[in-house]
DRENDOLO-340928 format. One record per residue (C-alpha): x, y, z; residue in one letter. Coordinates in steps of 0.2 Angstrom, whole numbers. Layout:
<pts>
+-------+-------+-------+------+
!    px !    py !    pz ! rest !
+-------+-------+-------+------+
!     X !     Y !     Z !    a !
...
+-------+-------+-------+------+
</pts>
This chain:
<pts>
+-------+-------+-------+------+
!    px !    py !    pz ! rest !
+-------+-------+-------+------+
!   130 !   384 !   332 !    m !
!   118 !   392 !   318 !    k !
!   132 !   384 !   304 !    n !
!   131 !   369 !   311 !    q !
!   113 !   368 !   310 !    n !
!   117 !   376 !   293 !    k !
!   130 !   361 !   288 !    s !
!   118 !   347 !   296 !    n !
!   105 !   352 !   284 !    s !
!   116 !   353 !   269 !    s !
!   116 !   337 !   270 !    r !
!   103 !   330 !   273 !    k !
!   101 !   342 !   258 !    d !
!   115 !   331 !   249 !    k !
!   105 !   314 !   256 !    n !
!    90 !   319 !   249 !    i !
!    96 !   324 !   231 !    y !
!   108 !   306 !   229 !    n !
!    93 !   297 !   235 !    k !
!    81 !   305 !   225 !    s !
!    95 !   305 !   210 !    s !
!    96 !   289 !   210 !    h !
!    78 !   282 !   213 !    s !
!    79 !   291 !   197 !    q !
!    92 !   283 !   189 !    n !
!    84 !   269 !   193 !    n !
!    67 !   274 !   186 !    s !
!    78 !   277 !   172 !    n !
!    88 !   263 !   168 !    i !
!    72 !   253 !   171 !    s !
!    63 !   260 !   156 !    k !
!    77 !   257 !   148 !    s !
!    78 !   240 !   152 !    s !
!    58 !   238 !   149 !    k !
!    64 !   249 !   133 !    k !
!    77 !   235 !   129 !    n !
!    65 !   218 !   136 !    n !
!    47 !   224 !   122 !    h !
!    66 !   228 !   112 !    f !
!    68 !   208 !   115 !    k !
!    54 !   203 !   114 !    n !
!    48 !   210 !    95 !    k !
!    66 !   204 !    91 !    e !
!    62 !   186 !    98 !    y !
!    45 !   187 !    87 !    y !
!    49 !   193 !    72 !    r !
!    58 !   181 !    71 !    l !
!    53 !   164 !    78 !    n !
!    38 !   171 !    64 !    n !
!    50 !   169 !    48 !    e !
!    58 !   152 !    54 !    s !
!    38 !   148 !    54 !    g !
!    38 !   141 !    72 !    r !
!    22 !   144 !    80 !    n !
!    29 !   151 !    95 !    l !
!    20 !   160 !   111 !    k !
!    29 !   172 !   119 !    l !
!    27 !   171 !   140 !    t !
!    17 !   176 !   154 !    k !
!    34 !   182 !   160 !    s !
!    39 !   202 !   158 !    r !
!    54 !   197 !   158 !    n !
!    65 !   194 !   138 !    s !
!    71 !   179 !   134 !    p !
!    90 !   173 !   137 !    s !
!   103 !   176 !   127 !    n !
!   103 !   156 !   121 !    s !
!    87 !   156 !   118 !    k !
!    86 !   172 !   105 !    l !
!   104 !   165 !    97 !    y !
!    92 !   151 !    95 !    s !
!    79 !   158 !    87 !    a !
!    93 !   167 !    73 !    n !
!   101 !   147 !    71 !    k !
!    83 !   144 !    67 !    n !
!    81 !   159 !    53 !    s !
!    96 !   159 !    45 !    e !
!    94 !   136 !    43 !    n !
!    75 !   144 !    38 !    y !
!    82 !   153 !    28 !    r !
!    94 !   142 !    21 !    d !
!    80 !   130 !    17 !    s !
!    69 !   143 !     5 !    k !
!    85 !   144 !    -6 !    n !
!    90 !   126 !    -8 !    k !
!    72 !   121 !    -7 !    k !
!    71 !   122 !   -30 !    n !
!    53 !   129 !   -36 !    f !
!    58 !   124 !   -54 !    e !
!    42 !   116 !   -55 !    d !
!    30 !   124 !   -46 !    w !
!    18 !   135 !   -51 !    i !
!     4 !   142 !   -38 !    w !
!    -9 !   159 !   -37 !    g !
!   -27 !   160 !   -45 !    k !
!   -23 !   161 !   -65 !    h !
!    -6 !   153 !   -66 !    s !
!   -10 !   139 !   -63 !    v !
!   -30 !   138 !   -70 !    f !
!   -20 !   141 !   -87 !    e !
!    -6 !   128 !   -83 !    a !
!   -22 !   116 !   -77 !    l !
!   -31 !   121 !   -97 !    k !
!   -15 !   120 !  -105 !    s !
!   -14 !   101 !   -98 !    e !
!     6 !   100 !   -92 !    r !
!     9 !    85 !   -84 !    a !
!     7 !    88 !   -63 !    i !
!    11 !    78 !   -51 !    n !
!     4 !    85 !   -36 !    r !
!    -8 !   100 !   -35 !    i !
!   -13 !   106 !   -16 !    w !
!   -29 !   119 !   -11 !    c !
!   -42 !   126 !    -1 !    t !
!   -58 !   119 !     2 !    s !
!   -62 !   136 !    -8 !    e !
!   -54 !   132 !   -23 !    i !
!   -60 !   117 !   -25 !    f !
!   -77 !   119 !   -20 !    s !
!   -75 !   136 !   -33 !    s !
!   -86 !   132 !   -51 !    e !
!   -68 !   138 !   -61 !    k !
!   -56 !   126 !   -52 !    f !
!   -70 !   111 !   -50 !    f !
!   -70 !   102 !   -68 !    l !
!   -54 !   105 !   -72 !    l !
!   -46 !    96 !   -50 !    l !
!   -61 !    83 !   -55 !    k !
!   -53 !    74 !   -71 !    d !
!   -36 !    78 !   -66 !    l !
!   -41 !    65 !   -50 !    k !
!   -50 !    54 !   -60 !    s !
!   -31 !    53 !   -68 !    k !
!   -21 !    49 !   -52 !    g !
!   -15 !    67 !   -52 !    v !
!   -14 !    69 !   -31 !    l !
!   -24 !    82 !   -23 !    i !
!   -24 !    87 !    -8 !    e !
!   -40 !    98 !     0 !    e !
!   -28 !   108 !    15 !    v !
!   -28 !   124 !    23 !    s !
!   -17 !   141 !    20 !    w !
!    -6 !   141 !    29 !    n !
!     0 !   124 !    27 !    r !
!     4 !   131 !     7 !    i !
!    10 !   144 !    14 !    s !
!    22 !   132 !    23 !    q !
!    26 !   123 !     7 !    l !
!    26 !   140 !    -3 !    t !
!    39 !   150 !    10 !    f !
!    27 !   162 !    11 !    g !
!    22 !   168 !    -7 !    a !
!     7 !   176 !   -12 !    a !
!     1 !   159 !   -16 !    h !
!   -17 !   163 !   -13 !    q !
!   -25 !   148 !   -11 !    g !
!   -17 !   136 !   -25 !    v !
!     0 !   127 !   -29 !    a !
!     3 !   114 !   -42 !    i !
!    20 !    99 !   -43 !    q !
!    25 !   101 !   -63 !    l !
!    29 !    79 !   -68 !    a !
!    44 !    79 !   -79 !    f !
!    30 !    68 !   -92 !    t !
!    15 !    63 !   -97 !    n !
!     6 !    48 !   -87 !    t !
!    -9 !    39 !   -95 !    i !
!   -23 !    28 !   -94 !    s !
!   -21 !    10 !   -85 !    l !
!   -33 !     2 !   -97 !    r !
!   -22 !    10 !  -115 !    k !
!    -5 !     4 !  -105 !    l !
!   -12 !   -12 !  -106 !    i !
!   -17 !   -12 !  -124 !    d !
!     3 !    -5 !  -128 !    l !
!     8 !   -17 !  -119 !    s !
!     0 !   -32 !  -128 !    k !
!     3 !   -24 !  -143 !    a !
!    21 !   -24 !  -145 !    n !
!    24 !   -38 !  -137 !    s !
!    16 !   -58 !  -131 !    s !
!    25 !   -58 !  -114 !    h !
!    20 !   -41 !  -107 !    p !
!    33 !   -39 !   -91 !    i !
!    26 !   -20 !   -83 !    i !
!    35 !   -14 !   -65 !    v !
!    19 !   -10 !   -51 !    a !
!    27 !     2 !   -36 !    l !
!    21 !    -1 !   -22 !    d !
!    27 !    11 !    -8 !    g !
!    41 !    16 !   -13 !    i !
!    44 !    36 !   -12 !    t !
!    64 !    39 !   -14 !    d !
!    63 !    47 !   -32 !    p !
!    81 !    38 !   -32 !    h !
!    73 !    22 !   -30 !    n !
!    61 !    29 !   -44 !    v !
!    70 !    33 !   -55 !    g !
!    84 !    20 !   -54 !    a !
!    66 !     7 !   -57 !    i !
!    64 !    18 !   -73 !    v !
!    79 !    16 !   -80 !    r !
!    81 !    -1 !   -76 !    s !
!    62 !    -5 !   -82 !    a !
!    63 !     2 !  -100 !    e !
!    86 !    -7 !  -102 !    a !
!    77 !   -24 !   -96 !    f !
!    63 !   -18 !  -112 !    n !
!    45 !   -17 !   -99 !    c !
!    32 !   -10 !  -109 !    k !
!    26 !     3 !   -93 !    g !
!    27 !     6 !   -77 !    i !
!    13 !     7 !   -63 !    i !
!    15 !    21 !   -49 !    i !
!     2 !    21 !   -37 !    p !
!    -8 !    41 !   -35 !    q !
!    -5 !    41 !   -12 !    r !
!    14 !    33 !    -5 !    r !
!    24 !    37 !   -19 !    s !
!    33 !    47 !   -29 !    a !
!    30 !    57 !   -43 !    g !
!    38 !    58 !   -60 !    l !
!    48 !    72 !   -52 !    t !
!    62 !    81 !   -62 !    g !
!    77 !    71 !   -48 !    t !
!    67 !    54 !   -56 !    v !
!    70 !    59 !   -71 !    a !
!    86 !    65 !   -71 !    k !
!    91 !    48 !   -60 !    v !
!    82 !    37 !   -74 !    a !
!    96 !    45 !   -88 !    a !
!    80 !    49 !  -104 !    g !
!    72 !    32 !   -99 !    a !
!    58 !    39 !   -96 !    l !
!    55 !    47 !  -117 !    e !
!    54 !    27 !  -121 !    h !
!    44 !    19 !  -109 !    i !
!    22 !    28 !  -105 !    p !
!    17 !    27 !   -83 !    v !
!     1 !    24 !   -78 !    s !
!    -3 !    31 !   -61 !    r !
!   -18 !    21 !   -52 !    v !
!   -26 !    29 !   -38 !    v !
!   -30 !    11 !   -31 !    n !
!   -15 !     0 !   -36 !    l !
!   -23 !   -17 !   -30 !    n !
!   -40 !   -13 !   -42 !    k !
!   -25 !   -10 !   -54 !    a !
!   -21 !   -27 !   -49 !    l !
!   -39 !   -36 !   -52 !    d !
!   -41 !   -27 !   -70 !    e !
!   -22 !   -32 !   -74 !    l !
!   -25 !   -50 !   -69 !    k !
!   -44 !   -51 !   -80 !    n !
!   -34 !   -47 !   -94 !    n !
!   -25 !   -61 !   -94 !    g !
!    -8 !   -55 !   -82 !    f !
!     0 !   -61 !   -66 !    l !
!     5 !   -51 !   -53 !    v !
!    22 !   -56 !   -46 !    i !
!    27 !   -49 !   -28 !    g !
!    46 !   -48 !   -23 !    l !
!    49 !   -53 !    -6 !    s !
!    62 !   -60 !     6 !    g !
!    51 !   -70 !    13 !    d !
!    45 !   -80 !    -4 !    s !
!    52 !  -102 !     0 !    k !
!    53 !   -98 !   -18 !    k !
!    67 !   -93 !   -25 !    n !
!    66 !   -82 !   -43 !    i !
!    76 !   -93 !   -51 !    s !
!    63 !  -105 !   -53 !    e !
!    49 !   -96 !   -62 !    f !
!    45 !   -97 !   -75 !    n !
!    29 !   -96 !   -82 !    e !
!    24 !   -91 !  -101 !    k !
!    11 !   -76 !   -99 !    s !
!    11 !   -57 !   -97 !    p !
!    19 !   -53 !   -78 !    i !
!    15 !   -39 !   -67 !    v !
!    31 !   -38 !   -54 !    v !
!    28 !   -28 !   -40 !    v !
!    42 !   -21 !   -31 !    v !
!    38 !   -15 !   -11 !    g !
!    52 !    -3 !    -5 !    a !
!    64 !   -10 !     2 !    e !
!    60 !    -7 !    23 !    d !
!    38 !   -13 !    21 !    k !
!    42 !   -24 !     9 !    g !
!    23 !   -27 !    -1 !    i !
!     9 !   -24 !    10 !    s !
!     0 !   -35 !    18 !    l !
!   -16 !   -32 !     4 !    l !
!    -4 !   -32 !   -10 !    t !
!     4 !   -49 !    -6 !    q !
!   -15 !   -59 !    -5 !    k !
!   -19 !   -51 !   -23 !    n !
!     0 !   -59 !   -30 !    c !
!    -3 !   -76 !   -40 !    d !
!    18 !   -80 !   -34 !    f !
!    27 !   -72 !   -21 !    l !
!    46 !   -73 !   -26 !    l !
!    62 !   -73 !   -17 !    r !
!    82 !   -66 !   -23 !    i !
!    93 !   -78 !   -16 !    p !
!   105 !   -69 !    -6 !    i !
!   123 !   -80 !     1 !    r !
!   130 !   -67 !    12 !    g !
!   126 !   -57 !    25 !    k !
!   118 !   -43 !    20 !    t !
!    99 !   -48 !    21 !    s !
!    92 !   -36 !     8 !    s !
!    95 !   -26 !    -6 !    l !
!    90 !    -9 !   -11 !    n !
!    73 !   -10 !   -20 !    a !
!    80 !    -4 !   -36 !    s !
!    95 !   -17 !   -35 !    v !
!    80 !   -28 !   -30 !    a !
!    69 !   -24 !   -47 !    a !
!    87 !   -25 !   -58 !    a !
!    89 !   -42 !   -52 !    i !
!    72 !   -50 !   -55 !    s !
!    71 !   -42 !   -72 !    l !
!    87 !   -48 !   -80 !    f !
!    78 !   -66 !   -71 !    h !
!    62 !   -62 !   -79 !    l !
!    67 !   -58 !   -97 !    t !
!    81 !   -70 !  -103 !    t !
!    71 !   -87 !   -96 !    r !
+-------+-------+-------+------+
</pts>
């Protein structure tokens, strides 16, 4: 009887031991899973920070699924690839570097700065002068500049250099009339593709146009891509970057220029145009064309006749065809 009681007690002890060990194992597994979840959450947060997305962790204590972690890894790799592919050769950031570049009067395409930088005593006059000359200056947040520079130590300011300096509209008008009795100037309206801008510059110089007008906004700047596509033409044709295209057209009209807009909806064929005077040819983007306000500012709207089934031409092709017609009248 005593032996039986002993065996029963030993079984109970074993059961108690097994239960305690099982619960201990469970607690260990729970702790390890919590650690793993914590690690995965931290890893997920880090990867999303790297990919530049402001994602917040969910309130749930459970870790993200494997598919989400894979997606985060994928986004992180894409981020690094895009950073490597982006060309920063014509970019400068940091207060001292930018200030010296601005003082040296280097050609500037675009400037991004915080409101503190723009209003600071050191930068205000320089930036105000550049803005009046047609350089696009954007007051943006610190985070926006961090996105553009992929997290570089920018100190609130970054600039993109231009391939060549621009001149004022007044100077362009004087130069064009000094060299020709019937000069042709090309104005771009809303062409943001640098390849199109470069091709138009190349055609304009080839057909002996006297200058290019590019608006400050809604247009590609004179970047390295534009210069490359232009194949050296930017070295031989002056460019004026204006704050407001329609005001620039008004000034050209006051100086004896006729403003011609290229429009596929016009009833007048470009081959029927025979006016002999200084001309401004306005070329719009191929998807939107010339803006309605600019169309109202044109003296003539001309179309290039198309005989095939294609509904429209590439902007640079349309510019080349129109310049050929206008220079061989």
